[in-house]
C-alpha positions as CSV (number, residue, x, y, z in Angstrom):
1,M,-21.4,22.0,39.7
2,D,-20.1,18.3,40.6
3,K,-21.5,16.2,37.8
4,P,-19.2,18.0,35.1
5,I,-16.4,17.3,37.0
6,Y,-16.8,13.8,36.6
7,L,-17.1,14.1,32.7
8,L,-13.9,15.9,32.2
9,P,-12.0,12.8,32.6
10,V,-13.8,11.1,30.0
11,L,-13.9,14.1,27.6
12,G,-10.2,14.6,28.2
13,C,-9.3,10.6,27.5
14,A,-11.6,10.6,24.0
15,A,-9.7,14.0,22.8
16,M,-6.2,12.1,23.6
17,M,-7.1,9.4,21.6
18,G,-8.4,11.2,18.9
19,L,-5.3,13.3,18.6
20,M,-3.6,10.1,18.8
21,M,-5.1,8.8,15.8
22,L,-4.4,11.7,13.6
23,M,-0.7,11.7,14.7
24,M,-0.1,7.8,13.8
25,R,-2.2,8.7,10.8
26,G,0.2,10.9,9.8
27,N,3.3,9.0,10.7
28,H,2.2,5.9,8.5
29,S,1.6,8.0,5.2
30,G,5.3,7.3,3.6
31,H,5.2,3.5,4.2
32,H,3.5,2.8,0.9
33,A,6.7,3.4,-1.0
34,V,7.5,0.8,-3.9
35,Q,10.4,-1.9,-2.6
36,P,13.6,-1.7,-4.3
37,Q,14.3,-4.6,-6.6
38,P,17.2,-6.9,-5.3
39,D,20.3,-6.9,-7.6
40,P,21.2,-9.9,-10.0
41,H,23.5,-11.6,-7.8
42,T,21.2,-12.0,-4.8
43,Q,18.3,-13.6,-7.3
44,E,20.8,-15.9,-8.5
45,E,22.1,-16.8,-5.0
46,I,17.9,-17.4,-4.4
47,A,17.7,-19.6,-7.2
48,M,20.9,-21.9,-6.4
49,L,19.4,-22.1,-2.5
50,R,16.1,-23.3,-4.2
51,A,17.8,-26.2,-6.1
52,E,19.8,-26.7,-2.9
53,L,16.5,-27.0,-0.9
54,A,14.7,-29.1,-3.4
55,T,17.7,-31.7,-4.1
56,L,17.9,-32.1,-0.1
57,R,14.0,-32.5,-0.1
58,A,14.5,-35.1,-3.1
59,E,17.3,-37.0,-0.9
60,Q,15.7,-36.8,2.1
61,D,11.9,-38.7,0.8
62,R,14.4,-41.3,-0.7
63,A,15.7,-41.9,2.3
64,N,12.6,-41.6,4.5
65,D,11.3,-44.9,1.7
66,S,14.1,-47.0,1.9
67,V,13.8,-46.9,5.9
68,E,9.9,-47.6,5.6
69,R,10.6,-50.6,2.7
70,A,13.2,-51.7,4.8
71,G,10.4,-51.8,8.2
72,R,8.0,-53.4,6.4
73,D,10.5,-56.3,5.4
């Protein structure tokens, strides 16, 4: 009679884990919806920011090149 009592926590834990997995599966079923497209104004703003970033990177590269040339002289 003592041996089955020791198995109860193990079986209870396994059963609870199984129930939790089933509950989690049900909660995640609606997360695969299609993402809405951003409005055109946002797309234009992103394009402007990317262009500005490219300009700033080019200026930084030119500044780094001039510092390297000055260090060599």
